[in-house]
PAVO-156433 format. One line per field, with one value per atom (N, C-alpha, C): x, y, z; residue number from 1; atom name; residue in one letter. Coordinates in Angstrom, 1 decimal. Atoms other than C-alpha are relative to their C-alpha. Layout:
REM PAVO-156433
c1 = c(X/...)
c2 = c(Y/...)
c3 = c(Z/...)
num = c(NUM/...)
atomo = c(CA/...)
residuo = c(A/...)
REM end
This chain:
REM PAVO-156433
c1 = c(-1.2/-24.7/0.6/-0.6/-22.3/1.0/-1.0/-20.5/0.7/-0.8/-17.7/1.0/-1.1/-15.1/1.4/-1.2/-12.5/-0.1/0.0/-11.5/-0.2/0.3/-13.1/0.5/-0.3/-11.7/1.2/-1.2/-8.4/-0.1/0.1/-9.7/-1.3/1.3/-12.3/-0.8/0.9/-15.3/-1.3/1.4/-18.7/-0.8/0.9/-21.7/-0.4/0.5/-22.8/-1.4/1.3/-26.3/0.1/-0.2/-25.0/0.5/-0.5/-23.2/-1.2/1.2/-26.5/-0.9/0.9/-28.6/0.6/-0.7/-26.0/0.1/-0.2/-25.1/1.4/-1.4/-21.4/0.3/-0.3/-21.6/-1.3/1.2/-24.3/0.1/0.0/-25.4/-0.3/0.1/-25.4/1.2/-1.2/-22.8/1.3/-1.3/-20.2/0.3/-0.3/-20.5/0.5/-0.5/-20.2/1.4/-1.3/-17.2/1.1/-1.0/-15.5/0.4/-0.2/-15.9/0.9/-0.8/-14.5/1.4/-1.3/-11.5/0.8/-0.7/-10.7/0.3/-0.2/-11.1/1.2/-1.1/-8.7/1.3/-1.3/-6.1/0.4/-0.4/-6.2/-0.3/0.3/-7.5/-1.2/1.1/-10.7/0.0/0.3/-11.5/-1.5/1.4/-15.0/-0.1/0.2/-16.1/-1.5/1.4/-19.4/-0.2/0.3/-20.9/-1.4/1.4/-23.9/-0.5/0.6/-26.1/-1.4/1.4/-29.2/-0.6/0.5/-29.4/0.0/-0.1/-28.9/1.4/-1.3/-25.7/0.1/-0.2/-24.4/1.5/-1.4/-21.3/0.5/-0.7/-18.8/1.2/-1.2/-16.1/1.0/-1.1/-12.8/1.0/-1.0/-10.5/1.4/-1.4/-6.8/0.8/-0.7/-5.0/1.4)
c2 = c(0.2/25.1/-1.4/1.2/22.4/-0.4/0.5/20.3/-1.2/1.1/18.0/-0.5/0.6/15.7/0.5/-0.5/17.0/1.5/-1.4/20.6/0.4/-0.4/22.0/1.4/-1.4/25.5/0.2/-0.2/24.9/-0.5/0.7/22.9/0.4/-0.2/23.6/-1.3/1.2/21.3/0.3/-0.1/20.6/-1.2/1.0/18.7/-0.9/0.9/15.6/0.4/-0.4/17.0/1.2/-1.1/20.1/-0.5/0.6/18.0/-0.7/0.6/16.1/0.9/-1.0/19.2/0.9/-0.9/21.1/-0.6/0.5/20.7/-0.4/0.3/20.2/-1.5/1.5/16.4/-0.7/0.8/14.0/-1.1/1.1/11.3/-1.3/1.3/8.5/-0.8/0.9/5.7/0.7/-0.7/8.0/1.0/-0.9/10.6/-0.7/0.7/8.1/-0.6/0.6/6.5/1.1/-1.1/9.9/0.3/-0.2/10.4/-1.1/1.1/6.9/0.1/-0.1/7.5/1.1/-1.1/10.9/-0.4/0.4/9.3/-1.0/1.0/6.4/0.7/-0.7/8.8/1.0/-0.9/10.9/1.4/-1.4/14.0/0.6/-0.4/14.1/-1.0/0.9/12.6/0.3/-0.2/12.1/0.0/-0.1/13.2/0.1/-0.1/12.8/1.3/-1.2/16.1/0.0/-0.2/17.0/1.3/-1.3/19.6/0.0/-0.1/20.5/-1.3/1.3/17.1/-1.2/1.1/15.0/-0.1/0.3/13.3/0.0/-0.1/14.2/-0.3/0.2/13.4/1.4/-1.1/16.2/-0.5/0.4/15.9/1.1/-0.9/17.6/-0.1/0.0/18.7/0.0/0.0/17.8/0.7/-0.8/20.5/0.2)
c3 = c(-0.6/6.0/-0.3/0.3/5.1/1.1/-0.9/7.7/-0.6/0.6/6.6/0.9/-0.8/8.0/-0.6/0.6/5.5/-0.2/0.2/5.0/-1.5/1.4/1.8/-0.3/0.3/2.2/-0.9/0.8/0.4/-1.4/1.3/-2.6/-0.7/0.8/-5.4/0.1/-0.1/-5.0/-0.6/0.5/-6.4/0.6/-0.5/-5.0/-1.2/1.0/-6.9/-0.5/0.4/-7.0/-1.0/1.0/-8.8/-1.3/1.3/-11.4/-0.7/0.6/-12.0/-0.6/0.5/-12.5/-1.0/1.0/-14.5/-1.3/1.3/-18.1/-0.3/0.2/-17.6/-0.2/0.0/-17.1/-0.1/0.1/-18.2/1.0/-1.0/-15.8/-0.6/0.6/-18.3/0.3/-0.3/-18.4/-0.3/0.4/-20.1/1.2/-1.1/-17.3/1.2/-1.1/-14.6/-0.2/0.4/-16.4/0.2/-0.2/-16.5/1.4/-1.4/-12.8/0.6/-0.4/-12.2/-0.4/0.5/-14.3/0.7/-0.7/-12.7/1.4/-1.3/-9.3/0.1/0.1/-10.3/-0.2/0.3/-11.6/1.1/-1.1/-8.4/-0.3/0.3/-10.1/0.9/-0.9/-7.9/1.2/-1.1/-4.5/0.4/-0.4/-3.0/1.5/-1.4/0.4/0.3/-0.4/2.2/0.8/-0.7/3.4/0.5/-0.6/5.6/-0.4/0.4/3.9/0.5/-0.5/5.9/0.5/-0.5/7.5/-0.9/0.9/4.4/-0.4/0.4/3.4/-1.5/1.4/-0.1/-0.3/0.4/-2.1/-0.6/0.5/-2.8/-0.7/0.7/-5.4/0.2/-0.2/-4.5/-1.1/1.1/-7.3/0.6/-0.4/-6.7/-1.1/0.9/-8.5/0.4)
num = c(1/1/1/2/2/2/3/3/3/4/4/4/5/5/5/6/6/6/7/7/7/8/8/8/9/9/9/10/10/10/11/11/11/12/12/12/13/13/13/14/14/14/15/15/15/16/16/16/17/17/17/18/18/18/19/19/19/20/20/20/21/21/21/22/22/22/23/23/23/24/24/24/25/25/25/26/26/26/27/27/27/28/28/28/29/29/29/30/30/30/31/31/31/32/32/32/33/33/33/34/34/34/35/35/35/36/36/36/37/37/37/38/38/38/39/39/39/40/40/40/41/41/41/42/42/42/43/43/43/44/44/44/45/45/45/46/46/46/47/47/47/48/48/48/49/49/49/50/50/50/51/51/51/52/52/52/53/53/53/54/54/54/55/55/55/56/56/56/57/57/57/58/58/58/59/59/59/60/60/60/61/61/61/62/62/62/63/63/63)
atomo = c(N/CA/C/N/CA/C/N/CA/C/N/CA/C/N/CA/C/N/CA/C/N/CA/C/N/CA/C/N/CA/C/N/CA/C/N/CA/C/N/CA/C/N/CA/C/N/CA/C/N/CA/C/N/CA/C/N/CA/C/N/CA/C/N/CA/C/N/CA/C/N/CA/C/N/CA/C/N/CA/C/N/CA/C/N/CA/C/N/CA/C/N/CA/C/N/CA/C/N/CA/C/N/CA/C/N/CA/C/N/CA/C/N/CA/C/N/CA/C/N/CA/C/N/CA/C/N/CA/C/N/CA/C/N/CA/C/N/CA/C/N/CA/C/N/CA/C/N/CA/C/N/CA/C/N/CA/C/N/CA/C/N/CA/C/N/CA/C/N/CA/C/N/CA/C/N/CA/C/N/CA/C/N/CA/C/N/CA/C/N/CA/C/N/CA/C/N/CA/C/N/CA/C/N/CA/C/N/CA/C/N/CA/C/N/CA/C/N/CA/C)
residuo = c(X/X/X/X/X/X/X/X/X/X/X/X/X/X/X/X/X/X/X/X/X/X/X/X/X/X/X/X/X/X/X/X/X/X/X/X/X/X/X/X/X/X/X/X/X/X/X/X/X/X/X/X/X/X/X/X/X/X/X/X/X/X/X/X/X/X/X/X/X/X/X/X/X/X/X/X/X/X/X/X/X/X/X/X/X/X/X/X/X/X/X/X/X/X/X/X/X/X/X/X/X/X/X/X/X/X/X/X/X/X/X/X/X/X/X/X/X/X/X/X/X/X/X/X/X/X/X/X/X/X/X/X/X/X/X/X/X/X/X/X/X/X/X/X/X/X/X/X/X/X/X/X/X/X/X/X/X/X/X/X/X/X/X/X/X/X/X/X/X/X/X/X/X/X/X/X/X/X/X/X/X/X/X/X/X/X/X/X/X)
REM end
């Protein structure tokens, strides 16, 4: 169960842990730079979510 302060129902989102374990985005300097640029341009926003008692980052796509 995921509890959040922001509403995730209207936007596509992905957990940071899913991005790290998947093959879509590498976690080297280039991958982190891509996330930084997308955040700066307003294409993604970051929200803190509570998943099973631990706080994780979720990236919300602004489409």
